[in-house]
C-alpha positions as CSV (number, residue, x, y, z in Angstrom):
1,X,50.6,170.7,50.6
2,X,49.8,169.1,47.3
3,X,48.2,171.4,44.8
4,X,45.4,170.5,42.4
5,X,45.4,172.8,39.4
6,X,43.9,170.2,37.1
7,X,40.7,171.5,35.5
8,X,37.8,169.1,36.2
9,X,35.9,170.1,33.0
10,X,34.1,167.3,31.2
11,X,36.5,165.1,29.4
12,X,36.0,163.9,25.8
13,X,35.4,160.2,25.1
14,X,38.7,160.3,23.1
15,X,40.6,161.5,26.1
16,X,39.1,158.9,28.3
17,X,40.1,156.2,25.9
18,X,43.6,157.6,25.5
19,X,44.3,158.0,29.2
20,X,43.4,154.3,29.6
21,X,45.7,152.8,27.0
22,X,48.3,151.6,29.6
23,X,45.6,149.2,30.9
24,X,45.3,147.6,27.5
25,X,49.1,147.0,27.3
26,X,49.4,145.9,30.9
27,X,46.6,143.3,30.5
28,X,48.2,141.9,27.3
29,X,51.2,141.2,29.5
30,X,49.4,139.9,32.6
31,X,47.0,137.6,30.8
32,X,49.6,136.3,28.4
33,X,52.3,135.7,31.0
34,X,50.1,134.4,33.8
35,X,47.8,132.2,31.8
36,X,49.8,131.1,28.8
37,X,53.5,131.8,28.8
38,X,54.4,131.0,32.4
39,X,52.8,127.6,32.4
40,X,54.3,126.8,29.1
41,X,57.8,127.9,30.1
42,X,57.6,126.0,33.4
43,X,56.3,122.9,31.6
44,X,59.5,123.0,29.4
45,X,61.8,122.7,32.3
46,X,59.9,121.1,35.2
47,X,58.5,117.6,35.0
48,X,56.9,117.1,38.5
49,X,54.6,119.3,40.6
50,X,54.4,121.9,37.8
51,X,51.2,123.3,39.2
52,X,52.9,124.0,42.5
53,X,55.9,125.6,40.8
54,X,53.7,127.9,38.7
55,X,51.6,128.7,41.8
56,X,54.7,129.6,43.9
57,X,56.2,131.8,41.1
58,X,52.8,133.4,40.7
59,X,52.5,134.0,44.4
60,X,55.8,135.7,45.0
61,X,55.7,137.6,41.7
62,X,52.2,138.9,42.4
63,X,53.1,139.7,46.0
64,X,56.0,141.8,44.7
65,X,53.5,143.5,42.3
66,X,51.3,144.5,45.2
67,X,54.1,146.2,47.1
68,X,55.5,147.9,44.0
69,X,52.1,149.2,43.0
70,X,51.4,150.6,46.4
71,X,54.8,152.3,46.6
72,X,54.5,153.7,43.0
73,X,51.1,155.2,44.0
74,X,52.5,156.9,47.1
75,X,55.6,158.2,45.4
76,X,53.6,159.5,42.4
77,X,51.5,161.5,44.9
78,X,54.6,163.4,45.7
79,X,56.4,163.6,42.3
80,X,57.3,167.1,41.3
81,X,58.7,166.3,37.8
82,X,58.0,168.8,35.1
83,X,56.4,165.9,33.2
84,X,53.7,165.5,36.0
85,X,52.9,163.3,38.9
86,X,52.1,160.1,37.2
87,X,53.8,160.3,33.8
88,X,57.4,159.5,34.9
89,X,56.5,156.2,36.6
90,X,54.2,155.2,33.6
91,X,57.1,155.7,31.2
92,X,59.7,154.0,33.4
93,X,57.5,151.0,33.9
94,X,56.5,150.7,30.2
95,X,60.1,151.0,28.8
96,X,62.0,148.9,31.4
97,X,59.5,146.0,31.4
98,X,60.2,145.2,27.8
99,X,63.7,143.6,28.1
100,X,62.7,141.6,31.2
101,X,59.6,140.2,29.5
102,X,61.6,139.1,26.5
103,X,64.4,137.5,28.5
104,X,63.1,133.9,28.5
105,X,63.1,134.0,24.7
106,X,66.9,133.4,25.0
107,X,66.2,130.0,26.5
108,X,64.1,129.1,23.5
109,X,66.7,130.3,21.0
110,X,68.9,127.6,19.5
111,X,72.0,129.8,19.9
112,X,71.5,130.3,23.6
113,X,69.5,127.2,24.7
114,X,72.4,124.9,25.5
115,X,74.2,127.5,27.6
116,X,71.2,128.7,29.5
117,X,69.2,125.5,30.0
118,X,70.8,124.7,33.4
119,X,69.7,128.1,34.6
120,X,66.4,128.1,32.7
121,X,64.1,128.2,35.8
122,X,66.0,131.1,37.5
123,X,65.8,133.0,34.1
124,X,62.1,132.4,34.1
125,X,61.7,133.6,37.7
126,X,63.9,136.7,37.0
127,X,61.8,137.5,34.0
128,X,58.5,137.1,35.8
129,X,59.5,139.1,38.8
130,X,60.9,141.8,36.6
131,X,57.7,141.9,34.6
132,X,55.7,142.3,37.7
133,X,57.9,144.9,39.1
134,X,57.9,147.3,36.1
135,X,54.4,146.8,34.9
136,X,53.2,147.7,38.4
137,X,55.5,150.8,38.6
138,X,53.3,152.0,35.8
139,X,50.1,150.5,37.1
140,X,50.4,152.0,40.5
141,X,50.9,155.5,39.1
142,X,48.1,155.1,36.5
143,X,45.1,154.5,38.8
144,X,45.1,157.9,40.6
145,X,44.4,159.5,37.2
146,X,40.8,158.6,37.7
147,X,40.8,161.0,40.6
148,X,43.3,163.5,39.2
149,X,41.9,164.2,35.8
150,X,38.3,162.8,35.6
151,X,35.3,164.6,37.1
152,X,33.2,162.6,39.5
153,X,30.2,162.4,37.2
154,X,32.3,160.7,34.5
155,X,34.2,158.2,36.6
156,X,31.8,155.3,36.0
157,X,32.2,155.9,32.2
158,X,35.9,156.3,32.5
159,X,36.1,153.1,34.6
160,X,34.0,151.3,32.0
161,X,36.3,152.4,29.2
162,X,39.3,151.3,31.3
163,X,37.5,148.0,31.7
164,X,36.9,147.8,27.9
165,X,40.5,148.4,27.1
166,X,41.6,146.0,29.8
167,X,39.5,143.3,28.3
168,X,40.7,144.1,24.8
169,X,44.2,143.6,26.1
170,X,43.2,140.4,27.7
171,X,41.6,139.3,24.4
172,X,44.9,140.0,22.5
173,X,46.6,137.9,25.2
174,X,44.2,135.0,24.9
175,X,43.6,135.0,21.1
176,X,46.9,136.1,19.6
177,X,49.4,134.9,22.2
178,X,47.8,131.4,22.5
179,X,47.9,131.1,18.7
180,X,51.6,132.0,18.7
181,X,52.3,129.7,21.6
182,X,50.4,126.8,20.0
183,X,52.5,127.2,16.9
184,X,55.8,127.1,18.9
185,X,56.4,130.8,18.7
186,X,56.7,131.4,22.5
187,X,59.8,133.6,22.1
188,X,58.0,135.9,19.6
189,X,54.9,136.0,22.0
190,X,57.1,137.2,24.8
191,X,58.6,140.1,22.8
192,X,55.2,141.0,21.4
193,X,53.6,141.4,24.8
194,X,56.5,143.5,26.0
195,X,56.4,145.7,22.9
196,X,52.7,146.3,23.2
197,X,53.0,147.4,26.8
198,X,55.9,149.8,25.9
199,X,53.9,151.3,23.1
200,X,50.7,151.8,25.1
201,X,52.7,153.4,27.9
202,X,54.3,156.0,25.6
203,X,50.9,156.8,24.0
204,X,49.2,157.1,27.4
205,X,51.8,159.6,28.5
206,X,51.3,161.7,25.4
207,X,47.5,161.8,25.9
208,X,47.7,163.0,29.5
209,X,50.5,165.6,28.9
210,X,49.3,168.9,30.2
211,X,46.6,167.3,32.3
212,X,49.0,165.4,34.6
213,X,50.2,168.3,36.8
214,X,53.3,167.9,39.1
215,X,53.1,168.0,42.9
216,X,54.5,171.0,44.8
217,X,58.3,170.6,45.1
218,X,58.0,171.0,48.9
219,X,55.8,167.8,48.9
220,X,58.5,165.5,47.7
221,X,59.3,162.4,49.9
222,X,62.0,159.8,49.9
223,X,61.6,156.1,49.1
224,X,62.2,155.4,52.8
225,X,59.4,157.7,53.8
226,X,57.1,156.1,51.2
227,X,57.8,152.7,52.7
228,X,57.0,154.0,56.2
229,X,53.8,155.5,54.9
230,X,52.6,152.5,53.0
231,X,49.9,151.6,55.5
232,X,49.5,155.0,57.2
233,X,47.0,157.6,55.8
234,X,46.1,161.1,56.9
235,X,42.4,160.7,56.2
236,X,40.9,157.4,57.1
237,X,37.9,156.3,55.0
238,X,36.7,153.1,56.7
239,X,34.0,152.2,54.1
240,X,36.7,152.4,51.3
241,X,38.6,149.5,53.0
242,X,35.5,147.4,53.3
243,X,34.9,147.9,49.5
244,X,38.5,146.7,48.9
245,X,38.1,143.6,51.1
246,X,34.8,142.6,49.4
247,X,36.5,143.1,46.0
248,X,39.6,141.1,47.2
249,X,37.5,138.1,48.0
250,X,35.5,138.3,44.7
251,X,38.7,138.7,42.7
252,X,40.3,135.7,44.5
253,X,37.4,133.6,43.2
254,X,37.8,135.1,39.7
255,X,41.6,134.6,39.6
256,X,41.5,131.1,40.9
257,X,42.2,129.6,37.5
258,X,44.4,132.3,35.9
259,X,47.6,130.3,36.4
260,X,46.1,126.9,35.9
261,X,43.6,127.1,33.0
262,X,45.9,125.3,30.6
263,X,46.2,122.4,33.1
264,X,42.4,122.5,33.8
265,X,41.5,121.9,30.2
266,X,44.0,119.1,29.9
267,X,42.3,117.3,32.8
268,X,38.6,118.2,32.3
269,X,38.4,118.1,28.5
270,X,41.4,116.1,27.3
271,X,40.0,115.7,23.7
272,X,40.4,119.4,23.1
273,X,43.7,121.2,22.7
274,X,44.3,123.3,25.9
275,X,45.3,126.3,23.9
276,X,42.2,126.1,21.7
277,X,39.9,125.5,24.7
278,X,41.4,128.4,26.6
279,X,41.1,130.6,23.4
280,X,37.5,129.7,23.0
281,X,36.5,130.2,26.6
282,X,38.6,133.4,26.8
283,X,37.1,134.9,23.6
284,X,33.5,134.3,24.7
285,X,34.2,135.4,28.3
286,X,36.0,138.6,27.2
287,X,33.3,139.6,24.8
288,X,30.6,139.2,27.3
289,X,32.6,140.9,30.1
290,X,33.5,143.7,27.8
291,X,29.9,144.6,27.0
292,X,28.9,144.2,30.6
293,X,31.8,146.4,31.9
294,X,31.0,149.3,29.6
295,X,27.3,149.1,30.0
296,X,27.4,148.8,33.8
297,X,30.0,151.5,34.1
298,X,27.8,154.0,32.2
299,X,24.7,152.8,34.0
300,X,26.4,153.2,37.4
301,X,26.8,157.0,36.7
302,X,23.0,157.2,36.4
303,X,21.5,154.8,39.0
304,X,24.4,154.2,41.5
305,X,27.1,151.6,42.0
306,X,26.2,149.5,45.0
307,X,23.3,147.4,43.8
308,X,25.1,146.5,40.6
309,X,28.2,145.3,42.4
310,X,26.2,143.4,45.0
311,X,24.0,141.5,42.5
312,X,27.1,140.7,40.4
313,X,28.9,139.0,43.3
314,X,26.0,136.6,44.1
315,X,25.5,135.7,40.4
316,X,29.2,135.0,40.1
317,X,29.0,132.6,43.1
318,X,26.2,130.5,41.5
319,X,27.8,130.5,38.0
320,X,31.2,129.5,39.4
321,X,29.8,126.5,41.2
322,X,28.0,125.4,38.0
323,X,31.2,125.7,36.0
324,X,32.8,123.1,38.3
325,X,29.9,120.7,37.9
326,X,29.9,120.9,34.1
327,X,30.9,117.7,32.3
328,X,30.2,119.0,28.8
329,X,32.4,121.7,27.2
330,X,29.4,123.6,25.8
331,X,27.7,123.7,29.2
332,X,30.9,124.9,30.7
333,X,31.2,127.7,28.2
334,X,27.6,128.8,28.9
335,X,28.2,129.0,32.6
336,X,31.5,130.9,32.0
337,X,29.6,133.4,29.8
338,X,27.0,134.0,32.6
339,X,29.8,134.5,35.1
340,X,31.4,136.9,32.7
341,X,28.3,139.0,32.4
342,X,28.3,139.3,36.2
343,X,32.0,140.0,36.3
344,X,31.6,143.2,34.2
345,X,30.1,145.3,37.1
346,X,32.8,144.1,39.5
347,X,35.4,144.8,37.0
348,X,34.3,148.3,35.9
349,X,32.3,149.7,38.9
350,X,34.5,148.9,41.9
351,X,37.4,151.2,40.7
352,X,34.8,154.0,40.0
353,X,33.4,153.6,43.5
354,X,36.9,153.6,45.0
355,X,37.8,156.8,43.1
356,X,34.6,158.4,44.5
357,X,35.6,157.5,48.0
358,X,39.4,158.4,47.8
359,X,40.6,161.6,49.4
360,X,42.1,163.8,46.6
361,X,45.3,164.5,48.4
362,X,46.0,160.8,48.9
363,X,44.6,159.6,45.6
364,X,47.7,157.6,44.6
365,X,47.9,155.8,47.9
366,X,44.2,155.1,48.1
367,X,43.9,153.8,44.6
368,X,47.0,151.7,45.2
369,X,45.0,150.2,48.1
370,X,42.2,149.5,45.7
371,X,44.8,147.7,43.5
372,X,45.2,145.2,46.5
373,X,41.8,143.8,45.5
374,X,43.3,142.6,42.2
375,X,47.0,142.3,42.9
376,X,46.8,140.6,46.3
377,X,43.9,138.4,45.2
378,X,46.2,137.1,42.4
379,X,49.0,136.3,44.8
380,X,46.8,134.5,47.3
381,X,44.9,132.6,44.6
382,X,48.2,131.5,43.1
383,X,49.4,130.2,46.4
384,X,46.2,128.6,47.7
385,X,45.2,127.0,44.5
386,X,48.7,126.0,43.6
387,X,48.9,124.0,46.9
388,X,45.5,122.5,46.2
389,X,46.6,121.5,42.6
390,X,49.8,119.7,43.6
391,X,48.0,116.8,42.0
392,X,46.1,117.8,38.9
393,X,42.8,115.7,39.0
394,X,39.1,116.4,38.5
395,X,38.7,116.3,42.3
396,X,41.2,119.0,43.0
397,X,39.8,121.2,40.3
398,X,36.3,120.6,41.7
399,X,37.6,121.9,45.0
400,X,39.0,124.9,43.2
401,X,35.5,125.8,41.9
402,X,33.7,125.2,45.2
403,X,36.2,127.4,47.1
404,X,35.9,130.1,44.4
405,X,32.1,130.1,44.7
406,X,32.4,130.5,48.5
407,X,34.8,133.5,48.0
408,X,32.3,135.3,45.8
409,X,29.5,134.6,48.3
410,X,31.5,135.8,51.3
411,X,32.6,138.9,49.3
412,X,28.9,139.7,48.6
413,X,28.0,139.3,52.2
414,X,30.8,141.6,53.3
415,X,29.7,144.2,50.8
416,X,26.1,144.0,51.7
417,X,26.7,144.4,55.5
418,X,29.7,146.7,55.6
419,X,29.1,149.0,52.6
420,X,25.6,150.5,53.2
421,X,24.3,153.0,50.7
422,X,23.9,155.6,53.5
423,X,27.6,155.5,54.3
424,X,28.5,155.8,50.6
425,X,26.3,158.8,50.1
426,X,27.7,160.5,53.2
427,X,31.3,160.0,52.2
428,X,30.8,160.9,48.5
429,X,28.9,164.1,49.5
430,X,31.8,165.0,51.9
431,X,34.4,164.4,49.1
432,X,32.5,166.7,46.8
433,X,32.3,169.5,49.3
434,X,35.9,169.3,50.4
């Protein structure tokens, strides 16, 4: 039986920031690689159907990420290391991701380019898959910390801080990495993203030292057992899975452009550098989302989570449709900012709600299921929209925005119907008393 010796005393704001550092580093990597570096690397070696190639690499890489994150969450529930349950996987992921992220820099190096150019695409694929594997070893082990070391009345705040650091990481990816990429420093950008992730993983592990307690040695399981248990839980919380499904649909709408933004700006606004356009949109969107995430996270601890999430999904649906109809870059930026304000509550509050509902003894596994709402949404979005964008035209991008708006709308309807407040209150009350 897993023990829970962790004190659930109120945590300091400094601790909550420190325990979330991994999310800053992880999102530097994910935003940089998915939105900037992967399209650029593919564009250097593929001349036709580059949207489809990027979509397929993104799909299989993100699918791998989903499986790895889930397994890492399950295995960390049963890790009896003297370093704690979650720390070993966080450190392994952070340190081993670095060389794989930097691998494609060899293709860009004059000394290696001629020798590796025939194998350039396999090298890119290996790097991307390796990046997804090891970042999600750390990611899968990190999310249960919201249950392990944060008291219930602070989880909205903790989730808001996690959202803030996630967005700061994304901002670094959008602003710094696009600038390096635009100046032909793609190799340096790769090593920088990997280095930031490694550093934040080490710092995160130091902050949670002493709070991350190991599982009982008798609770250890093998990798084979973890694979068998991937979709089998001891305590079934039905409303939790409806929350995940609604968030999955919303995140598919949100992730629809993550691999294709560079190509979108080339088609919709050809007079603007795609790197500059992405940097402008990303900077505005991240600032607005950052403020909304922190504010809504703190607010949700006081007034509840459901109404904020529900309203956000419907606003995102309307704003997404208007983004697709925009023919002026300024109008597009305004609509993107409105959607970003609504994205904040989805981004920050859904993980807090998931941690409220997760059984403590299966926190790693349940929070890994919560990760499906982001990881699997990225995989499905990459595949679906990659197929749609086989030809890069205004018509195909318009279809992308319409489908994205429908996904937000359906996610909101699912959440409204299948996640009633009465059911949430009942489950959270039961979790507190157990």
